[in-house]
N, C-alpha and C positions, 0 to 999 in steps of 0.2 A: 413525494413524503406526501400519503393526503391527510389528513385529518386524525382519520380515524386510527390508519399506520402511530404516527405517535401519539394518541394518547396510549396502545400499546407500549409503545417503548422509553418512551416520558415515566407509566408506569412501572415497571420494571428497575428504571436508569435510579425514581425514586427508595426503589429495594434495595438494588446493592449497586452502589458507582463509583464504583471501586471494577465494575467485571468488564475485560476489554473487549471479547465481542461489539458487545452490545455497544457502546463508545464509539465501538465501526462502523458499529449498522444507520449510525444515529449521524456519527459524521458525511457515512455513503449517500444518507435519507437526506442530508440538511445538502451536500452538495450538487444532486441532485435536483429534486426544487430550484434552487437558486441558480443553476441554468436552462430552465426553462421557457414556454413566457407568459408566465403566470406570475416571476419574479419582479415586485417592482423594485429592489434593489439585490446585484445579484453577486457585490462587492462586501457585502451588509452578512447576510445571508453565509458565505463563503468562511467570512474570517470573526466579523463582527460578537467580541464579548459582552450577552448584553444581559440582565434580569433572571432575578432565582427563579427554574425549574417551575413550572404553570401547572397548576394541580386539574389533571382530565377533570373535564372533557373544555375544560376552557380555551381558549385561542393557543395556539402551538407558535401557529406562524402570525408572519402583521415587521415590521421595519420598525414600533416606538414603544418606548421603557416600558418593560412590566408584560410585552407581548411574544417577548420573545423564546428562549431557552437559555439555560445558565450558558451553556455557550456551543458557537456553532462552528458548524463547517472542522476550519482544519484547528480552531479549538479543541474539538471530538477527537478533531486526530489528533493532537496533544498527549487525552489524556486514552486514548487509546495504547502507544509508546509507552507512556508509563506503568500504566499495568504491563503488563504485556511479559512475559519471562521470557530474562535476561542472554540465556544459553544464544548458545549461535544457530538456529535450525530456526529459533523461534525471531530469530531478529530478521533471520534473513524476509523471513516474511510479511515482519514490521515494514520494512524497507519496502518490497516488493506493492504492497498496498499504498503504501504514502504515494510510488511510481505513477498505481492505476489512478492513483486520486487525480490526481495533476496536471494526467495523460487524458481524462477523463473532461475533467477539465479546460484546457486544449484544445481535447472533441467539438468539444460544447459551443462553442467560445464562438470557430470557430464558425461554426452553424446558425448563432444565433448572435452576435454580441462579441466583436473580429475587432470594435475600438475601444472592449471593456476593459484586455487582459493579455496583455503584453508577456513573450520570451518564458510565459508556464512549460509549454512540451522541454527544456532544456532541466528544469528540474527535474522533473519524469528524469531523463535519461540520467539526472545525477544520484536516484532512487536505482532503479534498473539496475545502473553499470558499479553502483554498489553488492548485488547480492549476485548479480557474478562474477563477483576481483569472491568474495565469501567459497562458493557454490566450485570455482577454479582452488585455490588456499586448501579444501576440505580433498577438491580430490588431489593434491598437489602432497598432502599427510597422505594415503593410503595405502596403494599401489607400492609391490616392488621398483616399477621401475621407477618411481619418483622421490627417491635417498632412503636415508641414514633413522630421519623420520621416522617415515612408513612404518619401517624395520622395526624399528620399535618396540610403536603402538601396535603391531604383531603381534610383535612376542607380548609381552604383555595381556595380549588379549586372550591367547592364546592358552596361558598361564593360569587367566583367571574361567577359561573359561566361554570368553563369550562371541558370537559372532563379528566378521571384521566385512566392512561394505567395499567392495571394489570401486575402481576409481569410475566405472563407467556405474552402475550400481548407481552409486552418489547421484550422479551424471542424471539417472534414471528418477527418484527418486528429491525428484529435488523442482525445483522450481526455472531453471536452466532456460527448459523449450517452453513455457511464456513467459518469461523475461524477454529470451532473443529475439523472441517474434514480435512480441514488442517493441523493440531496440529495433528491429527492421524498418517498421512503419516508421517508424518517425526520422532515421538519417533519412526511405526513402524517399519524404514529403520535402528533405531540402535540397532533394539530389546528390547527397553522398551516399555515393553507392562502390565509394571501395568499405564506409564502414557497412555498408549491406551485406558487401562480402563475408566478412572478414567476423560479424556478429551470425552470420549460416551456419559459419563452422557447429555451433553448437548442435541445429539442426536439422546435422551428419549423422545417419543410423549404423 
């Protein structure tokens, strides 16, 4: 994240502090910068809770009091979760973005600082698996082959005139493909080919 990028992000944050997308953008920007060679203290930028939000164009980066944003990295991810909608689809997206954040930290730490951050991939897996479980649950409730719950939903939808998604449509319109692909990468990295094969079923057409 450059100084100019920070200026615009925090200018918006000062006016709309409860916007989940803005919080996500700031979180990803800090996490991205934290894993570059220009960062003096990666762990600090990833998780530190600092001073008040500086007013542009003052310095946004730095490791001392008065030079950091209100919250950095994972703290902004927490705000993103807090202000996101609580419906099932939105929470799947939140969990995916959490997983991708940890996934990205793991990838960067292996390249630039393998001794600083240990065990991050398992955090990514936790969030990715939550997304697949949620999608599978919605698929199980969708089609005629998935039992009484699906039948009840279809009957209700027909009554009120709403469209009903099939299990395949739910999968196609969800984050299933992206999540399965990322999980396969993580499992392959540790040599667990059985789980790689298991997750590959989500990619079948």
